[in-house]
N, C-alpha and C positions, 0 to 999 in steps of 0.2 A: 460763195452762194449759188443756190439752185436755181434756177431761172423755169418762171412758168411753162409749160405747155403754149408754142405758139403755132399759128396756121400760116400759109405761104403768103409771100405778099401779093400771087395773083388774086389768091382768096381772099386778101383785104381790100385791093383794086374792086372786086366783082360784087364784093358788101357795100361800097361805096355808092355803085351807081342805084340802090335802091333807098328809098326812103326809110323814115323808123315804123312808120304803120306798117308797111309792106314787110318789114324785118321782124316787127311782132306776129305778125300773121303766120309769118312762114314759121317762127317757134310755136305756136299755138298748133299750126298742123302736125310737127313736129310729136307732139303731146309727152315733150319732156320736162314740164314741170307745170304747177299750176296755173291758171291765167290769171290769176289777181298776184302777180310775183314777177319780178325780174325789170320793174322800170319805175322810174322816178315818178312821184306822184301828181307834178305840175307845180309843184312851188319853185323851185330850182328852174327857173324862162330861161329861153336861149335868147341871149343879145342879138346876136346877129342873124337874123332869117334868111338872110340872104345868101349866106354862106352855104357851100356845096356841104355833103352829110359829113361827118366824120366817124372815120372806126379807129380804134387805137386800143391800147392793153394800159390799166387803169395803173397809176403810182401814188398813194394812198399816204396820207399825213391829215395830225390834228395840231391846228390852229387856236389861236385865240388874239383876240384887237381891243379889248377892252382896258386890260391891265399890263403894267408892263413886264417883260419877261424878266425873271429870278437871275441873268446871267448880264443883262440888260447889252446883250448884242442885239445889234439891229437886224432886222428880216431878211435882209438880203445876203445876206455874209455867211450863211450857214453853209459852207461847203460841203461838209457832212449830207444833209438833203441835197444839192447838185451832183455830187458822187452818185448817191442811191440814184436819182432819178434815169441818172446815164447810165447804172446798171440794169435796169429794166429792159423787156424787149422795144423796140420802136415799130409804129409810130407809139407815140405815149400821149398822155391824159391824165394832167395833175387832176387830183379828186380831194379836195379839201373840207374838213367838217370842223366847221366855227364851233367849238365847245363852249361858248360862252351860254351867260342863262338868256341873254337876247343877241344872238347870234346877227354881226353882220355892221356891229359900231364902227369899225373898220374895214380898211378892203386888202387884203393880203394881196390881190394881182393887178396890178396896172400894167401901163405901159413896159417900164423897166423888169419886172418879174415873166410877161409876155415875154417879151425879147429874148431873155436868156433861156426860157422854157423852149423859143421857137430853134434857138441857136442849140440845144439839146434833143431837136427832132420830137417837143413837143405840140400836138396840134389844137389843142383846149383846155377847157379848166373846168371842173363841177364843185361847184360849193355851195352850201347851205347859207355861206356867210355875204359878202357884198363885195364888188370890184367895181372899178373906178377906169378912165382914161380909155373910155368907148371906141371914142375915133381912132384913134392911134394903135389900139390894140386889134380893129375889124381892120383897118389899113394892111394889117400883117398878115390876115386869112385866118388870124388864129381864135377860135370859138369860145365862148364864155356863155356859162349857165351857173344864172347866181339867184339867191331871193332877192336880192335889192344893188343898188350902186351908195356910193358913198364918195366924198371928196377929198377924205383922209386914209391914210393909211392907220393912225391911231397908233395902237399899240403893238400891230402886226406882229407877229412871231410863232413861229414850229414850237407844239408840243413833246412832237414824235411825230415818226414816218416809218411806214412799210406795214403796220396794223389795220386790222380791218375798220373800215367806219363807214360810217350810217349818214344818207343822204336822203331826204325826203321820205324816210320809212327802209330805203334799198341797201341791204347791206354789200359794203362794196372791199375784194380784195386787191391787194397789188397782185397786178397780172391779168386780172377779170377783163374778158375784151368787152367794149361798151361800142354800140353806138347812138350815135345822135343826128337831130338836125332840128329844123323850126319846130317838129312835136314835142320833142322830148330828146329823153336818153333810155337806152333799154340793154340789155347787159346780153350778152348771145352765150349761150352756153359752148363749152368749146367741143362738147360731145359730140355736137352737129355744126361745128361751124363750117366744116366744108363741105355741108351740103346744105346749107341754109339758101345760099344763093339760087340753085338751083328749083328748091322749092318754091321760093319767092319769085321766081320769073313763072313758074307754073301759075301760080297766083292771080298775077297780072296779067296774066292770058287769060286766066276764068273769067276775073272780073273785066277785061275790055270785051269780050264774048258777050258777060250778060249788061252790059253798059248801052252796047250797039243793039240787044234786043229790047232794052224798055224804052229806049225812046225809036222805035221802030212801028210800023202800021200793024205789025202782029204779035204784039204785047196783048197777053191776056192774065189773068191772077189764076187760071188751071196749069199754063204752059209755063209761069213764073214760078209755080210752087214744084213743079217737076224738075225743071234745071236747075234749082236749089238744093234737090236731091241728090241730083246728078252731080253736083260740086263738092260731094263727101266732105260735107264742111266740118263732121265731127265735134257738134257741139253739144252733146245729150251726154257725155259720160267726162270725170275729172281722171285727169290723167293717171294718176294711182288705181284708175280701174277698169284697166285696160287690159 
């Protein structure tokens, strides 16, 4: 199996020091994609806002919970799925698209699935379906993004894995680099992944100076206009026109 391009563990740790909003700003500053792309719409909500940012590589699968699997196999005995999870670079984020007509009848990920994932260096799960066992999963430090919670697994099972999935309008491939925190999840283009932390640091400093100015006695709209221009926000042109 061909592994996706990875960034260094040091770069992963640097990215974890920023919130997802700053990461999104840094990606916009790099002008590598349209500004209305590359992030979840917000339907899949962060279940544990107090956990630190997660940064990891997507491991994708499509699931169903409303009807029994054709093989009658239990959802957690799919060793082919777990072997696939282990084959991707770490840290890993399970990305599960519930393909039912009404996603989220049952929860695929709960305490047991999260514990197995955690043992396989997964740090979280993103799904348009449901999750459960929130207290136990949070205690593991395992982040969850989901549309809802459910008390039951129902007939949760995997249809296929390793294929592109779509969560809240965001297409995600196995190996995509994801950054998530209480605000949501954003994909980091690997072409600029090693540069995003430096860009994010510059943006943080620009914002710190501007916020300090806004709270000072020197504040005026005239100087604010000048400072905003000097920040080089590049808000006028879409990336493809540059």
